[in-house]
ZARO-64156 format. One record per residue (C-alpha): x, y, z; residue in three letters. Coordinates in pm, whole numbers, plus 32768, in hexadecimal, padded with zeros to 4 digits. Each point is the difference from the previous one (the first is absolute). Layout:
XYZALA...
END
This chain:
B7BEA29B46B6UNK7EEE80B18056UNK7F047F8180D9UNK7EBC7F727F84UNK7F867F278140UNK8061808381B5UNK7FDA7F078105UNK7FD9809E817BUNK800D7F448109UNK80CF7F6F8148UNK81467FC7801EUNK805B7F23812BUNK814B7F3E808CUNK7F4F7E917FF9UNK80B07ED880B2UNK7F467EB47FBFUNK80207E9E8049UNK7F217F297F0AUNK7F7B7E987FE4UNK81387F6C7FB5UNK80B880B9810BUNK80B280EA7F2EUNK8060811C80BFUNK800381897F29UNK80A880E780E2UNK7FB281A97FDEUNK7F967FBE7E66UNK7F5B810C7F6FUNK7E747FDA8026UNK7EC2809F8011UNK7EF680257EE3UNK80C781207F51UNK80EB7F047F86UNK7F5B7EB47FDCUNK7F0D80C87F16UNK812F80437F24UNK80427E7E802DUNK7ECC7FB07F67UNK8012811B7F29UNK814E7FA27F4EUNK7FA57E907F8EUNK7F24807D7F06UNK805D81B77FE4UNK813C80DF7FE0UNK805C8147808DUNK7F048066811CUNK8066811B8113UNK7FB87FC6816DUNK7F9E80ED810BUNK803B7F6781AFUNK80A9808780F7UNK810D7F8580BBUNK808D8087818BUNK810980FA8029UNK80F87EC38074UNK7FB77F067ED5UNK80CC7FC67F1BUNK7FAF804A7EB4UNK80857E927F95UNK7EC97F9A8040UNK7F6E80567E74UNK816B7FA57F60UNK7F987EE77F61UNK7EEB80917F8BUNK80D5811E7F39UNK80C47EE37F50UNK7EC57FA07F73UNK7FB181317F48UNK7EE4807F8105UNK801581708083UNK802380408146UNK8035819F802DUNK7EAC7FBB809FUNK80707F3A8149UNK807F810D80C9UNK806E805A816DUNK7F3C80788107UNK806D80B0813FUNK7F0F7F7880D2UNK800E7EA8807EUNK7F157EC77FD0UNK7FF37E518059UNK80707F957E83UNK805D7ED480C0UNK7F327EC47FD4UNK80227E5B8047UNK7F4B7EF47F42UNK801A7E998099UNK7F107ED07F67UNK800C7E9B8037UNK80197EE47ED7UNK7E7680467FA8UNK805D81707FE2UNK7F4F80708126UNK806B813980ABUNK806A7FEF8143UNK80118106812CUNK810580C97FA2UNK802380E4813FUNK814D7F5F806DUNK80B87FB07F15UNK81017F9080CFUNK7F587E7A8038UNK7FED7FD47E95UNK81457FD57FC5UNK805F7F478125UNK7F067F0B7F93UNK80EA80097E92UNK8120800380EEUNK807881407F77UNK80B1812280CCUNK7F0981177FDDUNK806B811E7F33UNK80A4812B804CUNK7ED280DA7F14UNK7F117F6780B4UNK808980768182UNK7ED180C7807BUNK7F197FCB7EFBUNK7ED2808C8060UNK7EE37F907F28UNK7F2880E57F07UNK7E8C80AA80A4UNK7ED67F567F84UNK7F468135804FUNK7F0B80887EF5UNK805C81277F4BUNK7FBF816D805AUNK7EE680AB7EFAUNK8084814B7FD6UNK81997FC180B7UNK81157F967F10UNK80F17F1780BFUNK817780217FD1UNK7FD67F2F7EC3UNK7EF080907F49UNK803F807D7EB6UNK7F81816D7F6AUNK800180977EA9UNK813B80BD8079UNK80A77EBB7FFCUNK7FCD7FA77EA0UNK8151802A7F52UNK7FA1811A7ECDUNK808D7EE17F0AUNK7EDE7F268082UNK7EBB81327FDBUNK7FAD7F8D7E9DUNK80207E8E801FUNK7E947F7D7FD5UNK7FF37EDE80B0UNK800B7FE08114UNK800B7ECF8103UNK7F948073819DUNK80807ECE80D5UNK7FA27FA7813CUNK8044812280E8UNK7F7980F880F0UNK7E7980857FC6UNK806D818B7FF9UNK81017F977EC3UNK7EE67F3E7F7BUNK7F0881618018UNK80FE80CA7F96UNK80BF7F827EA7UNK7EDC7F6F7F3AUNK7F4D813E7FC1UNK813C80D47FFAUNK80797F2A7E93UNK7E9A7FEF7F86UNK8025816D801DUNK816480407F93UNK7FFC7F1A7ECFUNK7E8A7F06801FUNK81047F0C8072UNK7F367E8B800BUNK80517F7B8178UNK7FE87ED2805CUNK7FD58002818BUNK804B7EA280CEUNK7F7A7FF28149UNK80B1800E815AUNK7FC97F518131UNK8057815880A8UNK7E8980637FA0UNK7F0D7F197F79UNK7F5D7FE88115UNK7E6D80228053UNK803E816580A9UNK8083809D7EB5UNK7ECA7F697F73UNK7FAF816D7F75UNK811D804A7FD6UNK80767EF27F00UNK7F0180547ECFUNK8066813F7FE4UNK81967F9E7FF8UNK7FC67EEE7EE5UNK7F1B80F97F2EUNK80B780397EB5UNK80E07EF37FEEUNK80637F287F11UNK7FD87EAE80C2UNK80177FED8158UNK80CA7E9D80C6UNK7FF47F6B8123UNK80487EE180FEUNK7EC07EE18025UNK809B804981A6UNK7FC581957FB1UNK7E767FCB7F18UNK7F7B7F128134UNK809180FD811EUNK7F77815E7F43UNK7E977F2C7FB8UNK7FF07F488155UNK7E6E7FEA8062UNK7F7D80827EA7UNK7F457EE07F47UNK80977FF77ECEUNK80B77ED47F44UNK8138801C7F5FUNK7FA480937E91UNK7F0A810780DAUNK811C804480CFUNK80DC805B7E91UNK7EBA809C7F47UNK7FF280E88123UNK8143809C7FE0UNK7FCD80247E91UNK7EB580958065UNK80E78116808DUNK80A4801F7E99UNK80C17F408007UNK802B7F3A7EA4UNK80C77EA38052UNK801C7F938177UNK80DB7EF58067UNK800F7F0F813EUNK81497F31801DUNK80357EEC810BUNK81187F8880C1UNK808E7F0E7F1AUNK7FAC80E27E9AUNK7EC37F8D7F9CUNK7F39814A7F5AUNK7E8F80407FEFUNK7F76812D7F3BUNK7EE980BD7F90UNK804C80E77EAEUNK7EB080D68059UNK802880857E6EUNK7FC47EAB7F5AUNK7F407F798118UNK80F67EE38033UNK80587F178111UNK817A7F727FF1UNK80757ECA80D1UNK81587FE58021UNK80AF7EA180CFUNK8163800C8092UNK80FA7F747F30UNK802B7E9480A6UNK817E80048058UNK8098802D816EUNK7FC380FA80CFUNK811180AB80DAUNK7FF3815A8056UNK7EBD80DC7FFEUNK808E814E804FUNK7FF780DA7EC6UNK7EEE7F267F6DUNK7ECE811B7FD9UNK80F580E57F61UNK80AB7F2F7F04UNK7E9780047F8CUNK7FC081807FF4UNK816D801D7F56UNK7FAA7EE87F21UNK7E8880417FBBUNK80A381587FAAUNK80D47FAE7EE4UNK7EFB7F747F38UNK7EFE810A8044UNK80D9810F7FBDUNK80587F617EABUNK7E8180047F8EUNK7F8B7ECA806EUNK7E627FC280AEUNK80027F7C8144UNK80317E677FC9UNK8143800B7F90UNK80A980D780BAUNK7F837F80811EUNK80927E747F3BUNK812D80BC805FUNK7FD180B58145UNK7F937E708057UNK81637F827F70UNK80DC812680D0UNK7F897F9F8108UNK800A7E777FFBUNK816180187F89UNK806180BC8132UNK7F617F1280DCUNK812C7F117FA0UNK80FC80F880D0UNK802E810980B0UNK803E817E7F9BUNK7FF580EB7EEBUNK812E7F757F77UNK7F977EA07FF3UNK7F0480A67EEBUNK80ED80C87F67UNK80B67EE47FBBUNK7F237F347FA0UNK80237FE97E54UNK7ED080777F26UNK7FE07EDC7F41UNK7F777F51813CUNK7EF981408025UNK7F8B7FA87EBAUNK7FE27E857FF8UNK7F3A7FF5813EUNK7F1E80F77F9BUNK7F887F357EEAUNK7FBA7ECF8102UNK7F34812380B8UNK7F3A806D7EEBUNK7FAE7E8C7FB3UNK7F697FB18127UNK7F5F819D80B7UNK7E997FFA7F98UNK7F32814E7FBBUNK7E9580207FE7UNK
END
C-alpha cells in the first residue's frame, strides 16, 4: 500500500518499573514507536523512520510490522549509540532517580536483570547545532517509497534531524510537517534558532517542561508563549503536560483550546507526549482542525498513562478511544 504518512523519531530499548511495580524489560520504545502506537488508535498505514545500532535486534519493530506499519525506514547504523533507557516511578507516578537501577530491583525483591548490566544513563547534554549524532536522520535515510508521502510527523529527535528534514520535505512534495519539540534542544541557548526551525511547519507540539525551559526568563504567560510560536510561522501550537492535559492555540481561527486529562488511574507517563503526537497527527492529517486533532491526541495520551510501553496502546481497542473521545469533547473548553 502507498505510504501517505511517515513518522520519524527515536527508537530506544526501555526498561520501566511503573507505579504498580510492574517491570517491562528491554521493551520497544522511543518517540517514533510511541507516536506510531498513538497514530494506530485512529488511522492505518504509516511508514516509520529511525535508527538502531548494529548490535540491536530488529525484533524491536516486529509488533509494528505485524500491525501494518512499513518499517523499512528503521535502519541499522554501523556507529553504535546508547539506546538503553531505564525509568522507575513511585505510586504517584513521580519519576525516581534512575542513575543506579540496582537499588530499584533490590527494593522490589527482584533479581537484577542481565539486560541492564553495564547500564549507562543517557546523556543530558544539549545538542550541537551543526554536528549530527549517530542517530540523526538525514534525507538520504528516507526510503525512496516514502519520498512521495505528503504527511510527515517529526517526533522528538536531535536538532540536526529537525533542521534538515522539514525543509527538504517541503521542497520535495510540499509536505505537511508536524514538528514535535525535543528535550535535546528546547533550551534558551537555541532562542534564535527555534523560530527558523519551526517556520513553515503545519503544527508545533511540545511538552509543558520544554515550553517552560525554552521561555525561562521571558515575561510571557501561557497563551502569549503559544502565540509567539505561531507568530514564527506555524498555524497551530500545542503544549502537553505530563498528565496528558492540552493547551493549544489555533492562530488561523484565533482559538484557544483547553482539554483536561481524562480522569483515570495513572501508572506510567513514559511516552505520553509522543503518543499524543501520534494521535494528533492521525486527526490533523485526516483534515480535522486543531481542536478535533488535539482531542484525539489527548485521548491517546491518557490511554498510554494507564499502562507501559507502546504495545499497551497498540493493544487498545479503538472502541475505547472513541468512547473517551466523546467524553473529552464534553469537557474541553475553547474560546
